[in-house]
Every structure is written in C-alpha cells, then in structure tokens.
C-alpha positions in Angstrom: 24.1 -20.6 -11.1 23.0 -22.3 -14.2 24.1 -21.5 -17.8 22.1 -21.9 -21.0 23.0 -21.2 -24.6 20.4 -19.3 -26.5 20.3 -18.5 -30.2 19.2 -15.1 -31.5 19.4 -14.2 -35.1 21.6 -17.2 -35.8 24.2 -16.4 -33.1 24.7 -18.3 -29.9 24.9 -16.5 -26.6 25.8 -18.1 -23.3 23.5 -16.8 -20.6 23.9 -17.3 -16.8 20.7 -17.5 -14.9 19.4 -18.8 -11.5 19.0 -22.5 -11.1 15.6 -23.7 -12.4 15.2 -20.6 -14.7 16.8 -22.3 -17.7 13.6 -23.1 -19.5 12.2 -19.6 -18.8 15.3 -17.9 -20.2 15.3 -20.2 -23.2 11.6 -19.3 -23.9 12.3 -15.6 -23.6 15.3 -15.9 -26.0 13.1 -17.8 -28.4 10.6 -14.9 -28.4 13.4 -12.4 -29.0 14.7 -14.6 -31.8 11.2 -14.8 -33.4 10.8 -11.0 -33.2 14.3 -10.5 -34.7 13.4 -12.8 -37.6 10.2 -10.9 -38.2 12.0 -7.6 -38.3 14.9 -8.9 -40.4 12.3 -10.2 -42.9 10.7 -6.8 -43.0 13.7 -4.5 -43.2 16.4 -6.9 -44.3 19.7 -7.5 -42.5 20.6 -4.2 -40.9 23.5 -5.3 -38.7 23.2 -7.2 -35.5 23.3 -4.4 -33.0 20.8 -2.3 -34.9 18.5 -5.3 -35.3 18.7 -6.0 -31.6 18.0 -2.3 -30.8 14.9 -2.5 -33.1 13.8 -5.7 -31.4 14.2 -4.1 -27.9 12.2 -1.1 -29.0 9.5 -3.4 -30.4 9.3 -5.5 -27.2 9.4 -2.3 -25.0 6.4 -1.0 -27.1 4.6 -4.3 -26.5 5.3 -4.0 -22.7 4.1 -0.4 -22.7 0.9 -1.4 -24.4 0.4 -4.3 -21.8 1.0 -1.8 -18.9 -1.6 0.6 -20.5 -4.1 -2.2 -20.9 -3.5 -3.4 -17.3 -4.0 0.1 -16.0 -7.2 0.5 -18.1 -8.5 -2.8 -16.7 -7.7 -1.8 -13.2 -9.6 1.5 -13.6 -12.5 -0.4 -15.2 -12.5 -2.9 -12.3 -12.4 -0.1 -9.7 -15.3 1.7 -11.5 -17.3 -1.6 -11.6 -16.7 -2.1 -7.9 -17.9 1.4 -7.1 -20.9 0.9 -9.3 -21.8 -2.4 -7.6 -21.3 -0.8 -4.2 -23.6 2.1 -5.2 -26.2 -0.2 -6.6 -26.1 -2.4 -3.5 -26.4 0.6 -1.2 -29.4 1.9 -3.2 -31.0 -1.5 -3.2 -30.5 -1.8 0.6 -31.9 1.7 1.2 -34.9 0.8 -1.0 -35.5 -2.4 1.1 -34.8 -0.7 4.5 -36.8 2.5 4.0 -40.2 1.0 4.4 -39.1 -0.9 7.6 -37.7 2.3 9.1 -40.9 4.2 8.2 -43.0 1.5 9.8 -40.9 1.6 12.9 -41.1 5.4 13.0 -44.9 5.2 12.8 -45.0 2.6 15.6 -42.7 4.8 17.8 -45.0 7.8 17.2 -48.0 5.7 18.1 -46.3 4.6 21.3 -45.3 8.2 22.1 -48.8 9.4 21.5 -50.2 6.6 23.8 -47.8 7.6 26.5 -48.7 11.3 26.2 -52.4 10.6 26.5 -52.0 8.5 29.7 
C-alpha cells in the first residue's frame, strides 16, 4: 500500500491508497481543496468539519447531476437507436414491397398458366 500526503483547506492529511493510485488520490484531493477554497471564500471560515460537510454536499450534488445527465443521455441514445431501427425497417419495407408485389404477380401468372394447361 502506498501513502500520500494531501492538503485540504491548509491541513495535511496522510492517505493510504493502492500502489499506483497516488497521483489519482492527489488529483481528487486537489479538487476537494479547490471546492473548499471556493466555499470558504463565499461563506467565510465556518469551521473545518462544517466546511468539509458543505464540500461533500456540493460534490454529491455534482455527482447527482452527472448521473442524471448520464441517464438522460442513455435514454436519448436508446430513443435514437429505436428511431434508426424504425427508419431502417420502413426504408427496407419500401424497397422490398415492389419486389414482393412483382414476385406475387409472377407466381399468379405461373399458377394461371398451370390451371389453363
């Protein structure tokens, strides 16, 4: 296990993580620190625990919005796929219908010829 030291709101925190994840954890901590600074500038210093709760709520809200957007995009993709399938089916039916009709006429002509013999 690896260990990194991250700084959030001016305080250092030792964090244990999987080997190779140090840069990722550092980048996440940097994002949290940035959001904490933004909130602290807006509301002032409100105490570390309260500030971190506010940061967590803000990040949870961002994550919720991202999930909502992902779900919206998945629905849109599914609807697009269905529309494309419908459009393709209709185009194929339009192309095939005359061929089927022509074959039906030929079959009827053959049947008529056989009946008259």
